[in-house]
Each structure stands twice: as structure tokens, then as C-alpha cells.
C-alpha positions as CSV (number, residue, x, y, z in Angstrom):
1,M,-15.6,5.2,13.7
2,K,-18.4,2.6,13.6
3,L,-20.4,2.1,10.5
4,I,-23.9,3.4,11.0
5,K,-26.4,1.3,9.2
6,P,-29.5,3.2,8.1
7,A,-32.8,1.4,8.5
8,G,-33.5,-1.0,5.6
9,C,-29.9,-0.7,4.3
10,E,-27.7,-3.7,4.0
11,I,-24.0,-3.4,4.8
12,P,-22.2,-4.6,1.7
13,N,-19.9,-7.6,1.7
14,L,-16.4,-6.4,1.0
15,T,-13.3,-8.1,-0.4
16,C,-10.3,-8.2,1.9
17,R,-7.3,-6.4,0.4
18,E,-5.0,-9.2,1.6
19,C,-6.7,-12.6,1.2
20,A,-9.5,-11.6,-1.2
21,G,-12.0,-13.2,1.2
22,R,-15.5,-11.7,1.6
23,Y,-16.4,-10.0,4.9
24,E,-18.9,-7.7,6.4
25,A,-17.3,-4.4,7.5
26,N,-17.5,-3.2,11.1
27,S,-16.4,0.3,10.2
28,V,-16.3,2.6,7.2
29,T,-12.5,2.4,7.1
30,Q,-12.1,-1.4,7.4
31,V,-10.3,-2.9,4.4
32,F,-9.1,-6.2,5.8
33,C,-11.2,-9.1,7.0
34,S,-9.1,-9.7,10.2
35,A,-6.1,-8.5,12.2
36,V,-4.1,-11.3,10.7
37,C,-4.6,-10.0,7.2
38,R,-3.9,-6.4,8.2
39,S,-0.7,-7.5,9.9
40,A,0.4,-9.5,6.9
41,H,-0.2,-6.5,4.7
42,D,1.6,-4.1,7.0
43,T,4.6,-6.5,7.5
44,R,5.0,-6.9,3.7
45,R,5.0,-3.1,3.3
46,I,7.5,-2.6,6.1
47,E,9.9,-5.2,4.7
48,R,9.6,-3.8,1.2
49,G,10.0,-0.3,2.5
50,K,13.2,-1.2,4.3
51,I,14.7,-2.3,1.0
52,L,13.7,0.8,-0.9
53,Y,14.6,3.3,1.8
54,D,18.4,2.9,1.5
55,I,18.4,2.7,-2.3
56,F,16.3,5.9,-2.5
57,M,18.3,7.9,0.0
58,E,21.5,7.0,-1.9
59,L,19.9,7.9,-5.2
60,R,18.7,11.2,-3.8
61,Y,21.7,12.4,-1.8
62,N,24.8,10.7,-3.1
63,R,24.6,11.2,-6.8
64,R,28.1,9.8,-7.4
65,G,27.1,6.5,-5.9
66,A,23.7,6.5,-7.6
67,S,24.7,4.9,-10.9
68,G,22.3,2.1,-11.7
69,L,20.1,2.6,-8.6
70,W,17.0,3.7,-10.6
71,S,17.2,0.4,-12.6
72,L,17.7,-1.5,-9.3
73,M,14.5,0.1,-7.9
74,C,12.6,-0.8,-11.0
75,R,13.9,-4.4,-10.9
76,V,12.8,-4.7,-7.2
77,G,9.4,-3.4,-8.1
78,E,9.2,-5.9,-10.9
79,L,10.1,-8.7,-8.6
80,W,7.4,-7.6,-6.1
81,R,4.8,-7.4,-8.8
82,D,5.7,-10.9,-9.9
83,E,5.3,-12.0,-6.3
84,D,1.9,-10.3,-6.0
85,K,0.8,-12.1,-9.2
86,R,2.0,-15.4,-7.9
87,L,1.0,-15.2,-4.2
88,R,-1.9,-12.7,-4.3
89,A,-3.6,-13.7,-7.5
90,G,-2.4,-10.4,-9.0
91,R,-4.0,-8.2,-6.5
92,Q,-2.3,-4.8,-6.1
93,S,-0.3,-4.6,-2.9
94,W,0.2,-0.8,-2.9
95,K,-2.0,2.1,-2.2
96,D,-3.0,4.8,-4.6
97,P,-0.7,7.9,-4.4
98,A,-3.7,10.0,-3.5
99,Y,-4.1,8.0,-0.3
100,V,-0.5,8.9,0.7
101,T,-0.9,12.6,-0.1
102,D,-4.3,12.8,1.6
103,K,-2.8,11.3,4.8
104,N,0.4,13.4,4.5
105,P,-0.5,16.8,3.0
106,H,2.9,18.2,4.1
107,L,4.5,16.2,1.4
108,L,2.8,18.2,-1.3
109,G,4.5,21.2,-2.9
110,K,3.4,24.7,-2.2
111,R,0.8,24.6,-4.9
112,G,-0.8,21.4,-3.5
113,R,0.4,18.9,-6.0
114,I,3.2,16.5,-6.3
């Protein structure tokens, strides 16, 4: 969807979620200044997700082998947050949970909430 600019209205300069650089959006959904930044963001999320997937599935479905896994997940999150602070000037690298549920309403319970 292309951003429609009403007459006399300026398109605001936005801040890239990845590099924190300023850019002018080309669409209403654009959150990265370039394909390079979008790819870097997506790659980091994929790599981090790979690590958490196996831990979470073991925690959820093999309770006997789950001892210490919640602590492990928290430690992994702590390390990633430290990395964000160091490499991304503290910018948050995760999306709001509402974004996830808006994009995936089937994940919500029958009453429409988590």
C-alpha cells in the first residue's frame, strides 16, 4: 500500500527500527529505512527464534526434562537484551505482543484474549 500524501501535508521523517537512521517512508507500513536493515532485523529474529523454539517445546511437552528451562529462557533473553543495549543503542528488538495477536488472531483464546 502506497502512502497517500494529502495536499499540503508533509510525510514525516521516521526512525528505522534497525539502524535508528532517519528516512522518509514510502508506505504506511514501512518501519525500516532499507532492505538491508529489514533483512538484518528478520535474520536476528529467525536466529533467536531457533534457539527458543526447542527450549519452549521441551518445556511445554516434556515436563520431566523441563527442569531449569524457564531459567534458561530468561537467561537467553537477558543476554539478547544486553546485546541490544550494546549493539543497538538499547533499542528494543522485539515487537509488541498486540502486533503478534493482531496478525495471528487464531492464537487467542475463545474469549479473544491471551
